[in-house]
ModelCIF file with pLDDT and N, C-alpha, C, O atoms, coordinates in Angstrom:
data_MODEL
#
_entry.id   MODEL 
#
_entity.id                         1 
_entity.type                       polymer 
_entity.pdbx_number_of_molecules   1 
#
_entity_poly.entity_id                      1 
_entity_poly.type                           'polypeptide(L)' 
_entity_poly.nstd_linkage                   no 
_entity_poly.nstd_monomer                   no 
_entity_poly.pdbx_seq_one_letter_code       MAAIEGFLLLGGGVPVKAGDEVIGAVGVGGAPGGHLDEECANAGLAKIQPKLK 
_entity_poly.pdbx_seq_one_letter_code_can   MAAIEGFLLLGGGVPVKAGDEVIGAVGVGGAPGGHLDEECANAGLAKIQPKLK 
_entity_poly.pdbx_strand_id                 A 
#
loop_
_entity_poly_seq.entity_id 
_entity_poly_seq.num 
_entity_poly_seq.mon_id 
_entity_poly_seq.hetero 
1 1  MET n 
1 2  ALA n 
1 3  ALA n 
1 4  ILE n 
1 5  GLU n 
1 6  GLY n 
1 7  PHE n 
1 8  LEU n 
1 9  LEU n 
1 10 LEU n 
1 11 GLY n 
1 12 GLY n 
1 13 GLY n 
1 14 VAL n 
1 15 PRO n 
1 16 VAL n 
1 17 LYS n 
1 18 ALA n 
1 19 GLY n 
1 20 ASP n 
1 21 GLU n 
1 22 VAL n 
1 23 ILE n 
1 24 GLY n 
1 25 ALA n 
1 26 VAL n 
1 27 GLY n 
1 28 VAL n 
1 29 GLY n 
1 30 GLY n 
1 31 ALA n 
1 32 PRO n 
1 33 GLY n 
1 34 GLY n 
1 35 HIS n 
1 36 LEU n 
1 37 ASP n 
1 38 GLU n 
1 39 GLU n 
1 40 CYS n 
1 41 ALA n 
1 42 ASN n 
1 43 ALA n 
1 44 GLY n 
1 45 LEU n 
1 46 ALA n 
1 47 LYS n 
1 48 ILE n 
1 49 GLN n 
1 50 PRO n 
1 51 LYS n 
1 52 LEU n 
1 53 LYS n 
#
_struct_asym.id          A 
_struct_asym.entity_id   1 
#
loop_
_ma_qa_metric.id 
_ma_qa_metric.mode 
_ma_qa_metric.name 
_ma_qa_metric.software_group_id 
_ma_qa_metric.type 
1 global pLDDT . pLDDT 
2 local  pLDDT . pLDDT 
#
_ma_qa_metric_global.metric_id      1 
_ma_qa_metric_global.metric_value   88.06 
_ma_qa_metric_global.model_id       1 
_ma_qa_metric_global.ordinal_id     1 
#
loop_
_ma_qa_metric_local.label_asym_id 
_ma_qa_metric_local.label_comp_id 
_ma_qa_metric_local.label_seq_id 
_ma_qa_metric_local.metric_id 
_ma_qa_metric_local.metric_value 
_ma_qa_metric_local.model_id 
_ma_qa_metric_local.ordinal_id 
A MET 1  2 69.00 1 1  
A ALA 2  2 70.00 1 2  
A ALA 3  2 81.00 1 3  
A ILE 4  2 84.00 1 4  
A GLU 5  2 88.00 1 5  
A GLY 6  2 84.00 1 6  
A PHE 7  2 79.00 1 7  
A LEU 8  2 73.00 1 8  
A LEU 9  2 75.00 1 9  
A LEU 10 2 76.00 1 10 
A GLY 11 2 82.00 1 11 
A GLY 12 2 86.00 1 12 
A GLY 13 2 88.00 1 13 
A VAL 14 2 91.00 1 14 
A PRO 15 2 92.00 1 15 
A VAL 16 2 94.00 1 16 
A LYS 17 2 92.00 1 17 
A ALA 18 2 91.00 1 18 
A GLY 19 2 88.00 1 19 
A ASP 20 2 90.00 1 20 
A GLU 21 2 93.00 1 21 
A VAL 22 2 94.00 1 22 
A ILE 23 2 93.00 1 23 
A GLY 24 2 93.00 1 24 
A ALA 25 2 92.00 1 25 
A VAL 26 2 92.00 1 26 
A GLY 27 2 90.00 1 27 
A VAL 28 2 91.00 1 28 
A GLY 29 2 89.00 1 29 
A GLY 30 2 89.00 1 30 
A ALA 31 2 87.00 1 31 
A PRO 32 2 90.00 1 32 
A GLY 33 2 84.00 1 33 
A GLY 34 2 83.00 1 34 
A HIS 35 2 88.00 1 35 
A LEU 36 2 92.00 1 36 
A ASP 37 2 92.00 1 37 
A GLU 38 2 91.00 1 38 
A GLU 39 2 94.00 1 39 
A CYS 40 2 94.00 1 40 
A ALA 41 2 93.00 1 41 
A ASN 42 2 94.00 1 42 
A ALA 43 2 95.00 1 43 
A GLY 44 2 94.00 1 44 
A LEU 45 2 93.00 1 45 
A ALA 46 2 94.00 1 46 
A LYS 47 2 95.00 1 47 
A ILE 48 2 92.00 1 48 
A GLN 49 2 91.00 1 49 
A PRO 50 2 91.00 1 50 
A LYS 51 2 90.00 1 51 
A LEU 52 2 85.00 1 52 
A LYS 53 2 76.00 1 53 
#
loop_
_atom_site.group_PDB 
_atom_site.id 
_atom_site.type_symbol 
_atom_site.label_atom_id 
_atom_site.label_alt_id 
_atom_site.label_comp_id 
_atom_site.label_asym_id 
_atom_site.label_entity_id 
_atom_site.label_seq_id 
_atom_site.pdbx_PDB_ins_code 
_atom_site.Cartn_x 
_atom_site.Cartn_y 
_atom_site.Cartn_z 
_atom_site.occupancy 
_atom_site.B_iso_or_equiv 
_atom_site.pdbx_formal_charge 
_atom_site.auth_seq_id 
_atom_site.auth_comp_id 
_atom_site.auth_asym_id 
_atom_site.auth_atom_id 
_atom_site.pdbx_PDB_model_num 
ATOM 1   N N  . MET A 1 1  ? -85.992 -20.958 -61.830 1.00 69.00 ? 1  MET A N  1 
ATOM 2   C CA . MET A 1 1  ? -84.631 -21.165 -62.266 1.00 69.00 ? 1  MET A CA 1 
ATOM 3   C C  . MET A 1 1  ? -84.020 -22.402 -61.624 1.00 69.00 ? 1  MET A C  1 
ATOM 4   O O  . MET A 1 1  ? -83.101 -22.997 -62.187 1.00 69.00 ? 1  MET A O  1 
ATOM 5   N N  . ALA A 1 2  ? -84.508 -22.793 -60.469 1.00 70.00 ? 2  ALA A N  1 
ATOM 6   C CA . ALA A 1 2  ? -83.926 -23.936 -59.780 1.00 70.00 ? 2  ALA A CA 1 
ATOM 7   C C  . ALA A 1 2  ? -84.066 -25.222 -60.579 1.00 70.00 ? 2  ALA A C  1 
ATOM 8   O O  . ALA A 1 2  ? -83.338 -26.182 -60.328 1.00 70.00 ? 2  ALA A O  1 
ATOM 9   N N  . ALA A 1 3  ? -84.988 -25.260 -61.536 1.00 81.00 ? 3  ALA A N  1 
ATOM 10  C CA . ALA A 1 3  ? -85.192 -26.455 -62.358 1.00 81.00 ? 3  ALA A CA 1 
ATOM 11  C C  . ALA A 1 3  ? -84.220 -26.532 -63.537 1.00 81.00 ? 3  ALA A C  1 
ATOM 12  O O  . ALA A 1 3  ? -84.196 -27.543 -64.239 1.00 81.00 ? 3  ALA A O  1 
ATOM 13  N N  . ILE A 1 4  ? -83.431 -25.502 -63.768 1.00 84.00 ? 4  ILE A N  1 
ATOM 14  C CA . ILE A 1 4  ? -82.469 -25.489 -64.873 1.00 84.00 ? 4  ILE A CA 1 
ATOM 15  C C  . ILE A 1 4  ? -81.293 -26.389 -64.510 1.00 84.00 ? 4  ILE A C  1 
ATOM 16  O O  . ILE A 1 4  ? -80.690 -26.233 -63.448 1.00 84.00 ? 4  ILE A O  1 
ATOM 17  N N  . GLU A 1 5  ? -80.971 -27.327 -65.388 1.00 88.00 ? 5  GLU A N  1 
ATOM 18  C CA . GLU A 1 5  ? -79.871 -28.249 -65.133 1.00 88.00 ? 5  GLU A CA 1 
ATOM 19  C C  . GLU A 1 5  ? -78.561 -27.486 -64.956 1.00 88.00 ? 5  GLU A C  1 
ATOM 20  O O  . GLU A 1 5  ? -78.221 -26.628 -65.771 1.00 88.00 ? 5  GLU A O  1 
ATOM 21  N N  . GLY A 1 6  ? -77.832 -27.798 -63.895 1.00 84.00 ? 6  GLY A N  1 
ATOM 22  C CA . GLY A 1 6  ? -76.555 -27.147 -63.620 1.00 84.00 ? 6  GLY A CA 1 
ATOM 23  C C  . GLY A 1 6  ? -76.666 -25.826 -62.879 1.00 84.00 ? 6  GLY A C  1 
ATOM 24  O O  . GLY A 1 6  ? -75.653 -25.204 -62.560 1.00 84.00 ? 6  GLY A O  1 
ATOM 25  N N  . PHE A 1 7  ? -77.887 -25.397 -62.605 1.00 79.00 ? 7  PHE A N  1 
ATOM 26  C CA . PHE A 1 7  ? -78.104 -24.129 -61.900 1.00 79.00 ? 7  PHE A CA 1 
ATOM 27  C C  . PHE A 1 7  ? -78.237 -24.417 -60.415 1.00 79.00 ? 7  PHE A C  1 
ATOM 28  O O  . PHE A 1 7  ? -79.019 -25.282 -60.021 1.00 79.00 ? 7  PHE A O  1 
ATOM 29  N N  . LEU A 1 8  ? -77.490 -23.710 -59.590 1.00 73.00 ? 8  LEU A N  1 
ATOM 30  C CA . LEU A 1 8  ? -77.470 -23.960 -58.161 1.00 73.00 ? 8  LEU A CA 1 
ATOM 31  C C  . LEU A 1 8  ? -77.774 -22.678 -57.406 1.00 73.00 ? 8  LEU A C  1 
ATOM 32  O O  . LEU A 1 8  ? -77.150 -21.644 -57.644 1.00 73.00 ? 8  LEU A O  1 
ATOM 33  N N  . LEU A 1 9  ? -78.723 -22.750 -56.510 1.00 75.00 ? 9  LEU A N  1 
ATOM 34  C CA . LEU A 1 9  ? -79.074 -21.593 -55.674 1.00 75.00 ? 9  LEU A CA 1 
ATOM 35  C C  . LEU A 1 9  ? -78.517 -21.806 -54.271 1.00 75.00 ? 9  LEU A C  1 
ATOM 36  O O  . LEU A 1 9  ? -78.830 -22.797 -53.611 1.00 75.00 ? 9  LEU A O  1 
ATOM 37  N N  . LEU A 1 10 ? -77.704 -20.880 -53.830 1.00 76.00 ? 10 LEU A N  1 
ATOM 38  C CA . LEU A 1 10 ? -77.125 -20.937 -52.492 1.00 76.00 ? 10 LEU A CA 1 
ATOM 39  C C  . LEU A 1 10 ? -77.208 -19.574 -51.833 1.00 76.00 ? 10 LEU A C  1 
ATOM 40  O O  . LEU A 1 10 ? -77.218 -18.550 -52.515 1.00 76.00 ? 10 LEU A O  1 
ATOM 41  N N  . GLY A 1 11 ? -77.267 -19.557 -50.510 1.00 82.00 ? 11 GLY A N  1 
ATOM 42  C CA . GLY A 1 11 ? -77.233 -18.304 -49.767 1.00 82.00 ? 11 GLY A CA 1 
ATOM 43  C C  . GLY A 1 11 ? -75.838 -17.715 -49.772 1.00 82.00 ? 11 GLY A C  1 
ATOM 44  O O  . GLY A 1 11 ? -74.872 -18.396 -50.116 1.00 82.00 ? 11 GLY A O  1 
ATOM 45  N N  . GLY A 1 12 ? -75.728 -16.466 -49.397 1.00 86.00 ? 12 GLY A N  1 
ATOM 46  C CA . GLY A 1 12 ? -74.425 -15.822 -49.286 1.00 86.00 ? 12 GLY A CA 1 
ATOM 47  C C  . GLY A 1 12 ? -74.228 -14.658 -50.225 1.00 86.00 ? 12 GLY A C  1 
ATOM 48  O O  . GLY A 1 12 ? -73.242 -13.930 -50.109 1.00 86.00 ? 12 GLY A O  1 
ATOM 49  N N  . GLY A 1 13 ? -75.143 -14.467 -51.152 1.00 88.00 ? 13 GLY A N  1 
ATOM 50  C CA . GLY A 1 13 ? -75.050 -13.337 -52.074 1.00 88.00 ? 13 GLY A CA 1 
ATOM 51  C C  . GLY A 1 13 ? -76.051 -12.265 -51.710 1.00 88.00 ? 13 GLY A C  1 
ATOM 52  O O  . GLY A 1 13 ? -77.214 -12.564 -51.439 1.00 88.00 ? 13 GLY A O  1 
ATOM 53  N N  . VAL A 1 14 ? -75.614 -11.024 -51.699 1.00 91.00 ? 14 VAL A N  1 
ATOM 54  C CA . VAL A 1 14 ? -76.513 -9.912  -51.388 1.00 91.00 ? 14 VAL A CA 1 
ATOM 55  C C  . VAL A 1 14 ? -76.241 -8.757  -52.354 1.00 91.00 ? 14 VAL A C  1 
ATOM 56  O O  . VAL A 1 14 ? -75.103 -8.549  -52.775 1.00 91.00 ? 14 VAL A O  1 
ATOM 57  N N  . PRO A 1 15 ? -77.290 -8.009  -52.704 1.00 92.00 ? 15 PRO A N  1 
ATOM 58  C CA . PRO A 1 15 ? -77.097 -6.867  -53.607 1.00 92.00 ? 15 PRO A CA 1 
ATOM 59  C C  . PRO A 1 15 ? -76.418 -5.703  -52.892 1.00 92.00 ? 15 PRO A C  1 
ATOM 60  O O  . PRO A 1 15 ? -76.562 -5.530  -51.681 1.00 92.00 ? 15 PRO A O  1 
ATOM 61  N N  . VAL A 1 16 ? -75.686 -4.918  -53.652 1.00 94.00 ? 16 VAL A N  1 
ATOM 62  C CA . VAL A 1 16 ? -75.088 -3.673  -53.155 1.00 94.00 ? 16 VAL A CA 1 
ATOM 63  C C  . VAL A 1 16 ? -75.941 -2.547  -53.728 1.00 94.00 ? 16 VAL A C  1 
ATOM 64  O O  . VAL A 1 16 ? -76.096 -2.434  -54.944 1.00 94.00 ? 16 VAL A O  1 
ATOM 65  N N  . LYS A 1 17 ? -76.489 -1.722  -52.857 1.00 92.00 ? 17 LYS A N  1 
ATOM 66  C CA . LYS A 1 17 ? -77.373 -0.640  -53.290 1.00 92.00 ? 17 LYS A CA 1 
ATOM 67  C C  . LYS A 1 17 ? -76.808 0.714   -52.914 1.00 92.00 ? 17 LYS A C  1 
ATOM 68  O O  . LYS A 1 17 ? -76.208 0.880   -51.852 1.00 92.00 ? 17 LYS A O  1 
ATOM 69  N N  . ALA A 1 18 ? -77.006 1.678   -53.796 1.00 91.00 ? 18 ALA A N  1 
ATOM 70  C CA . ALA A 1 18 ? -76.757 3.090   -53.521 1.00 91.00 ? 18 ALA A CA 1 
ATOM 71  C C  . ALA A 1 18 ? -78.135 3.741   -53.570 1.00 91.00 ? 18 ALA A C  1 
ATOM 72  O O  . ALA A 1 18 ? -78.687 3.959   -54.649 1.00 91.00 ? 18 ALA A O  1 
ATOM 73  N N  . GLY A 1 19 ? -78.681 4.045   -52.415 1.00 88.00 ? 19 GLY A N  1 
ATOM 74  C CA . GLY A 1 19 ? -80.068 4.490   -52.356 1.00 88.00 ? 19 GLY A CA 1 
ATOM 75  C C  . GLY A 1 19 ? -80.957 3.317   -52.701 1.00 88.00 ? 19 GLY A C  1 
ATOM 76  O O  . GLY A 1 19 ? -80.863 2.262   -52.074 1.00 88.00 ? 19 GLY A O  1 
ATOM 77  N N  . ASP A 1 20 ? -81.830 3.487   -53.698 1.00 90.00 ? 20 ASP A N  1 
ATOM 78  C CA . ASP A 1 20 ? -82.708 2.404   -54.130 1.00 90.00 ? 20 ASP A CA 1 
ATOM 79  C C  . ASP A 1 20 ? -82.169 1.677   -55.354 1.00 90.00 ? 20 ASP A C  1 
ATOM 80  O O  . ASP A 1 20 ? -82.806 0.743   -55.843 1.00 90.00 ? 20 ASP A O  1 
ATOM 81  N N  . GLU A 1 21 ? -81.026 2.081   -55.850 1.00 93.00 ? 21 GLU A N  1 
ATOM 82  C CA . GLU A 1 21 ? -80.470 1.502   -57.075 1.00 93.00 ? 21 GLU A CA 1 
ATOM 83  C C  . GLU A 1 21 ? -79.458 0.394   -56.763 1.00 93.00 ? 21 GLU A C  1 
ATOM 84  O O  . GLU A 1 21 ? -78.535 0.589   -55.972 1.00 93.00 ? 21 GLU A O  1 
ATOM 85  N N  . VAL A 1 22 ? -79.641 -0.755  -57.385 1.00 94.00 ? 22 VAL A N  1 
ATOM 86  C CA . VAL A 1 22 ? -78.681 -1.850  -57.242 1.00 94.00 ? 22 VAL A CA 1 
ATOM 87  C C  . VAL A 1 22 ? -77.489 -1.538  -58.142 1.00 94.00 ? 22 VAL A C  1 
ATOM 88  O O  . VAL A 1 22 ? -77.641 -1.370  -59.352 1.00 94.00 ? 22 VAL A O  1 
ATOM 89  N N  . ILE A 1 23 ? -76.302 -1.462  -57.542 1.00 93.00 ? 23 ILE A N  1 
ATOM 90  C CA . ILE A 1 23 ? -75.095 -1.120  -58.302 1.00 93.00 ? 23 ILE A CA 1 
ATOM 91  C C  . ILE A 1 23 ? -74.101 -2.272  -58.367 1.00 93.00 ? 23 ILE A C  1 
ATOM 92  O O  . ILE A 1 23 ? -73.045 -2.152  -58.988 1.00 93.00 ? 23 ILE A O  1 
ATOM 93  N N  . GLY A 1 24 ? -74.434 -3.372  -57.735 1.00 93.00 ? 24 GLY A N  1 
ATOM 94  C CA . GLY A 1 24 ? -73.535 -4.520  -57.748 1.00 93.00 ? 24 GLY A CA 1 
ATOM 95  C C  . GLY A 1 24 ? -74.019 -5.575  -56.785 1.00 93.00 ? 24 GLY A C  1 
ATOM 96  O O  . GLY A 1 24 ? -75.168 -5.559  -56.343 1.00 93.00 ? 24 GLY A O  1 
ATOM 97  N N  . ALA A 1 25 ? -73.127 -6.491  -56.466 1.00 92.00 ? 25 ALA A N  1 
ATOM 98  C CA . ALA A 1 25 ? -73.448 -7.554  -55.523 1.00 92.00 ? 25 ALA A CA 1 
ATOM 99  C C  . ALA A 1 25 ? -72.156 -8.033  -54.882 1.00 92.00 ? 25 ALA A C  1 
ATOM 100 O O  . ALA A 1 25 ? -71.062 -7.832  -55.410 1.00 92.00 ? 25 ALA A O  1 
ATOM 101 N N  . VAL A 1 26 ? -72.314 -8.671  -53.732 1.00 92.00 ? 26 VAL A N  1 
ATOM 102 C CA . VAL A 1 26 ? -71.178 -9.285  -53.059 1.00 92.00 ? 26 VAL A CA 1 
ATOM 103 C C  . VAL A 1 26 ? -71.610 -10.693 -52.659 1.00 92.00 ? 26 VAL A C  1 
ATOM 104 O O  . VAL A 1 26 ? -72.747 -10.915 -52.243 1.00 92.00 ? 26 VAL A O  1 
ATOM 105 N N  . GLY A 1 27 ? -70.692 -11.627 -52.791 1.00 90.00 ? 27 GLY A N  1 
ATOM 106 C CA . GLY A 1 27 ? -70.972 -13.005 -52.404 1.00 90.00 ? 27 GLY A CA 1 
ATOM 107 C C  . GLY A 1 27 ? -69.907 -13.507 -51.453 1.00 90.00 ? 27 GLY A C  1 
ATOM 108 O O  . GLY A 1 27 ? -68.722 -13.214 -51.613 1.00 90.00 ? 27 GLY A O  1 
ATOM 109 N N  . VAL A 1 28 ? -70.341 -14.263 -50.463 1.00 91.00 ? 28 VAL A N  1 
ATOM 110 C CA . VAL A 1 28 ? -69.436 -14.842 -49.482 1.00 91.00 ? 28 VAL A CA 1 
ATOM 111 C C  . VAL A 1 28 ? -69.725 -16.336 -49.422 1.00 91.00 ? 28 VAL A C  1 
ATOM 112 O O  . VAL A 1 28 ? -70.886 -16.745 -49.442 1.00 91.00 ? 28 VAL A O  1 
ATOM 113 N N  . GLY A 1 29 ? -68.697 -17.138 -49.351 1.00 89.00 ? 29 GLY A N  1 
ATOM 114 C CA . GLY A 1 29 ? -68.867 -18.577 -49.240 1.00 89.00 ? 29 GLY A CA 1 
ATOM 115 C C  . GLY A 1 29 ? -67.837 -19.162 -48.297 1.00 89.00 ? 29 GLY A C  1 
ATOM 116 O O  . GLY A 1 29 ? -66.753 -18.606 -48.123 1.00 89.00 ? 29 GLY A O  1 
ATOM 117 N N  . GLY A 1 30 ? -68.180 -20.288 -47.688 1.00 89.00 ? 30 GLY A N  1 
ATOM 118 C CA . GLY A 1 30 ? -67.228 -20.987 -46.851 1.00 89.00 ? 30 GLY A CA 1 
ATOM 119 C C  . GLY A 1 30 ? -67.681 -21.252 -45.438 1.00 89.00 ? 30 GLY A C  1 
ATOM 120 O O  . GLY A 1 30 ? -67.129 -22.123 -44.765 1.00 89.00 ? 30 GLY A O  1 
ATOM 121 N N  . ALA A 1 31 ? -68.673 -20.520 -44.973 1.00 87.00 ? 31 ALA A N  1 
ATOM 122 C CA . ALA A 1 31 ? -69.180 -20.770 -43.624 1.00 87.00 ? 31 ALA A CA 1 
ATOM 123 C C  . ALA A 1 31 ? -70.018 -22.048 -43.643 1.00 87.00 ? 31 ALA A C  1 
ATOM 124 O O  . ALA A 1 31 ? -70.445 -22.478 -44.715 1.00 87.00 ? 31 ALA A O  1 
ATOM 125 N N  . PRO A 1 32 ? -70.259 -22.655 -42.505 1.00 90.00 ? 32 PRO A N  1 
ATOM 126 C CA . PRO A 1 32 ? -71.076 -23.872 -42.480 1.00 90.00 ? 32 PRO A CA 1 
ATOM 127 C C  . PRO A 1 32 ? -72.570 -23.567 -42.585 1.00 90.00 ? 32 PRO A C  1 
ATOM 128 O O  . PRO A 1 32 ? -73.352 -23.935 -41.708 1.00 90.00 ? 32 PRO A O  1 
ATOM 129 N N  . GLY A 1 33 ? -72.949 -22.899 -43.654 1.00 84.00 ? 33 GLY A N  1 
ATOM 130 C CA . GLY A 1 33 ? -74.353 -22.581 -43.891 1.00 84.00 ? 33 GLY A CA 1 
ATOM 131 C C  . GLY A 1 33 ? -74.490 -21.271 -44.635 1.00 84.00 ? 33 GLY A C  1 
ATOM 132 O O  . GLY A 1 33 ? -73.805 -20.295 -44.329 1.00 84.00 ? 33 GLY A O  1 
ATOM 133 N N  . GLY A 1 34 ? -75.388 -21.254 -45.626 1.00 83.00 ? 34 GLY A N  1 
ATOM 134 C CA . GLY A 1 34 ? -75.603 -20.041 -46.417 1.00 83.00 ? 34 GLY A CA 1 
ATOM 135 C C  . GLY A 1 34 ? -76.066 -18.864 -45.597 1.00 83.00 ? 34 GLY A C  1 
ATOM 136 O O  . GLY A 1 34 ? -75.751 -17.719 -45.921 1.00 83.00 ? 34 GLY A O  1 
ATOM 137 N N  . HIS A 1 35 ? -76.814 -19.126 -44.532 1.00 88.00 ? 35 HIS A N  1 
ATOM 138 C CA . HIS A 1 35 ? -77.291 -18.023 -43.697 1.00 88.00 ? 35 HIS A CA 1 
ATOM 139 C C  . HIS A 1 35 ? -76.123 -17.295 -43.033 1.00 88.00 ? 35 HIS A C  1 
ATOM 140 O O  . HIS A 1 35 ? -76.185 -16.083 -42.828 1.00 88.00 ? 35 HIS A O  1 
ATOM 141 N N  . LEU A 1 36 ? -75.059 -18.028 -42.695 1.00 92.00 ? 36 LEU A N  1 
ATOM 142 C CA . LEU A 1 36 ? -73.879 -17.388 -42.098 1.00 92.00 ? 36 LEU A CA 1 
ATOM 143 C C  . LEU A 1 36 ? -73.068 -16.632 -43.150 1.00 92.00 ? 36 LEU A C  1 
ATOM 144 O O  . LEU A 1 36 ? -72.500 -15.579 -42.860 1.00 92.00 ? 36 LEU A O  1 
ATOM 145 N N  . ASP A 1 37 ? -73.015 -17.165 -44.363 1.00 92.00 ? 37 ASP A N  1 
ATOM 146 C CA . ASP A 1 37 ? -72.349 -16.458 -45.454 1.00 92.00 ? 37 ASP A CA 1 
ATOM 147 C C  . ASP A 1 37 ? -73.049 -15.125 -45.711 1.00 92.00 ? 37 ASP A C  1 
ATOM 148 O O  . ASP A 1 37 ? -72.397 -14.094 -45.875 1.00 92.00 ? 37 ASP A O  1 
ATOM 149 N N  . GLU A 1 38 ? -74.378 -15.155 -45.744 1.00 91.00 ? 38 GLU A N  1 
ATOM 150 C CA . GLU A 1 38 ? -75.152 -13.934 -45.978 1.00 91.00 ? 38 GLU A CA 1 
ATOM 151 C C  . GLU A 1 38 ? -74.957 -12.937 -44.839 1.00 91.00 ? 38 GLU A C  1 
ATOM 152 O O  . GLU A 1 38 ? -74.851 -11.734 -45.078 1.00 91.00 ? 38 GLU A O  1 
ATOM 153 N N  . GLU A 1 39 ? -74.909 -13.426 -43.618 1.00 94.00 ? 39 GLU A N  1 
ATOM 154 C CA . GLU A 1 39 ? -74.674 -12.551 -42.459 1.00 94.00 ? 39 GLU A CA 1 
ATOM 155 C C  . GLU A 1 39 ? -73.324 -11.843 -42.578 1.00 94.00 ? 39 GLU A C  1 
ATOM 156 O O  . GLU A 1 39 ? -73.206 -10.659 -42.263 1.00 94.00 ? 39 GLU A O  1 
ATOM 157 N N  . CYS A 1 40 ? -72.317 -12.570 -43.029 1.00 94.00 ? 40 CYS A N  1 
ATOM 158 C CA . CYS A 1 40 ? -70.979 -11.997 -43.207 1.00 94.00 ? 40 CYS A CA 1 
ATOM 159 C C  . CYS A 1 40 ? -70.996 -10.942 -44.312 1.00 94.00 ? 40 CYS A C  1 
ATOM 160 O O  . CYS A 1 40 ? -70.415 -9.868  -44.155 1.00 94.00 ? 40 CYS A O  1 
ATOM 161 N N  . ALA A 1 41 ? -71.659 -11.244 -45.427 1.00 93.00 ? 41 ALA A N  1 
ATOM 162 C CA . ALA A 1 41 ? -71.757 -10.285 -46.532 1.00 93.00 ? 41 ALA A CA 1 
ATOM 163 C C  . ALA A 1 41 ? -72.452 -9.008  -46.069 1.00 93.00 ? 41 ALA A C  1 
ATOM 164 O O  . ALA A 1 41 ? -72.002 -7.905  -46.376 1.00 93.00 ? 41 ALA A O  1 
ATOM 165 N N  . ASN A 1 42 ? -73.542 -9.161  -45.336 1.00 94.00 ? 42 ASN A N  1 
ATOM 166 C CA . ASN A 1 42 ? -74.269 -7.988  -44.834 1.00 94.00 ? 42 ASN A CA 1 
ATOM 167 C C  . ASN A 1 42 ? -73.435 -7.177  -43.853 1.00 94.00 ? 42 ASN A C  1 
ATOM 168 O O  . ASN A 1 42 ? -73.518 -5.949  -43.840 1.00 94.00 ? 42 ASN A O  1 
ATOM 169 N N  . ALA A 1 43 ? -72.634 -7.847  -43.031 1.00 95.00 ? 43 ALA A N  1 
ATOM 170 C CA . ALA A 1 43 ? -71.769 -7.127  -42.079 1.00 95.00 ? 43 ALA A CA 1 
ATOM 171 C C  . ALA A 1 43 ? -70.733 -6.291  -42.826 1.00 95.00 ? 43 ALA A C  1 
ATOM 172 O O  . ALA A 1 43 ? -70.450 -5.157  -42.440 1.00 95.00 ? 43 ALA A O  1 
ATOM 173 N N  . GLY A 1 44 ? -70.171 -6.851  -43.892 1.00 94.00 ? 44 GLY A N  1 
ATOM 174 C CA . GLY A 1 44 ? -69.211 -6.086  -44.695 1.00 94.00 ? 44 GLY A CA 1 
ATOM 175 C C  . GLY A 1 44 ? -69.849 -4.889  -45.364 1.00 94.00 ? 44 GLY A C  1 
ATOM 176 O O  . GLY A 1 44 ? -69.278 -3.798  -45.381 1.00 94.00 ? 44 GLY A O  1 
ATOM 177 N N  . LEU A 1 45 ? -71.040 -5.095  -45.919 1.00 93.00 ? 45 LEU A N  1 
ATOM 178 C CA . LEU A 1 45 ? -71.750 -3.981  -46.559 1.00 93.00 ? 45 LEU A CA 1 
ATOM 179 C C  . LEU A 1 45 ? -72.117 -2.898  -45.557 1.00 93.00 ? 45 LEU A C  1 
ATOM 180 O O  . LEU A 1 45 ? -72.102 -1.713  -45.893 1.00 93.00 ? 45 LEU A O  1 
ATOM 181 N N  . ALA A 1 46 ? -72.447 -3.288  -44.333 1.00 94.00 ? 46 ALA A N  1 
ATOM 182 C CA . ALA A 1 46 ? -72.793 -2.302  -43.310 1.00 94.00 ? 46 ALA A CA 1 
ATOM 183 C C  . ALA A 1 46 ? -71.629 -1.351  -43.038 1.00 94.00 ? 46 ALA A C  1 
ATOM 184 O O  . ALA A 1 46 ? -71.837 -0.178  -42.727 1.00 94.00 ? 46 ALA A O  1 
ATOM 185 N N  . LYS A 1 47 ? -70.412 -1.861  -43.156 1.00 95.00 ? 47 LYS A N  1 
ATOM 186 C CA . LYS A 1 47 ? -69.219 -1.033  -42.912 1.00 95.00 ? 47 LYS A CA 1 
ATOM 187 C C  . LYS A 1 47 ? -69.033 0.041   -43.987 1.00 95.00 ? 47 LYS A C  1 
ATOM 188 O O  . LYS A 1 47 ? -68.528 1.125   -43.696 1.00 95.00 ? 47 LYS A O  1 
ATOM 189 N N  . ILE A 1 48 ? -69.434 -0.252  -45.215 1.00 92.00 ? 48 ILE A N  1 
ATOM 190 C CA . ILE A 1 48 ? -69.218 0.716   -46.297 1.00 92.00 ? 48 ILE A CA 1 
ATOM 191 C C  . ILE A 1 48 ? -70.488 1.457   -46.697 1.00 92.00 ? 48 ILE A C  1 
ATOM 192 O O  . ILE A 1 48 ? -70.445 2.333   -47.561 1.00 92.00 ? 48 ILE A O  1 
ATOM 193 N N  . GLN A 1 49 ? -71.618 1.115   -46.079 1.00 91.00 ? 49 GLN A N  1 
ATOM 194 C CA . GLN A 1 49 ? -72.900 1.717   -46.458 1.00 91.00 ? 49 GLN A CA 1 
ATOM 195 C C  . GLN A 1 49 ? -72.877 3.254   -46.451 1.00 91.00 ? 49 GLN A C  1 
ATOM 196 O O  . GLN A 1 49 ? -73.455 3.857   -47.355 1.00 91.00 ? 49 GLN A O  1 
ATOM 197 N N  . PRO A 1 50 ? -72.237 3.912   -45.479 1.00 91.00 ? 50 PRO A N  1 
ATOM 198 C CA . PRO A 1 50 ? -72.224 5.380   -45.512 1.00 91.00 ? 50 PRO A CA 1 
ATOM 199 C C  . PRO A 1 50 ? -71.595 5.951   -46.793 1.00 91.00 ? 50 PRO A C  1 
ATOM 200 O O  . PRO A 1 50 ? -71.948 7.056   -47.205 1.00 91.00 ? 50 PRO A O  1 
ATOM 201 N N  . LYS A 1 51 ? -70.698 5.236   -47.409 1.00 90.00 ? 51 LYS A N  1 
ATOM 202 C CA . LYS A 1 51 ? -70.052 5.712   -48.636 1.00 90.00 ? 51 LYS A CA 1 
ATOM 203 C C  . LYS A 1 51 ? -70.915 5.493   -49.871 1.00 90.00 ? 51 LYS A C  1 
ATOM 204 O O  . LYS A 1 51 ? -70.581 5.998   -50.943 1.00 90.00 ? 51 LYS A O  1 
ATOM 205 N N  . LEU A 1 52 ? -72.008 4.760   -49.753 1.00 85.00 ? 52 LEU A N  1 
ATOM 206 C CA . LEU A 1 52 ? -72.855 4.440   -50.894 1.00 85.00 ? 52 LEU A CA 1 
ATOM 207 C C  . LEU A 1 52 ? -74.055 5.358   -51.032 1.00 85.00 ? 52 LEU A C  1 
ATOM 208 O O  . LEU A 1 52 ? -74.883 5.148   -51.918 1.00 85.00 ? 52 LEU A O  1 
ATOM 209 N N  . LYS A 1 53 ? -74.173 6.359   -50.190 1.00 76.00 ? 53 LYS A N  1 
ATOM 210 C CA . LYS A 1 53 ? -75.340 7.243   -50.246 1.00 76.00 ? 53 LYS A CA 1 
ATOM 211 C C  . LYS A 1 53 ? -75.096 8.438   -51.118 1.00 76.00 ? 53 LYS A C  1 
ATOM 212 O O  . LYS A 1 53 ? -75.980 9.281   -51.272 1.00 76.00 ? 53 LYS A O  1 
#
């Protein structure tokens, strides 16, 4: 997909799962690096993970 004109791949997006099922996604942007955006997204999901089981 990276070869598609106008398509941009960046870090910061992570899937939201309930058990093994993907039910959505969350994206974070603005940190000085995609790895930090992803870390922030994962930290937020960790807070609500008990409600997704």
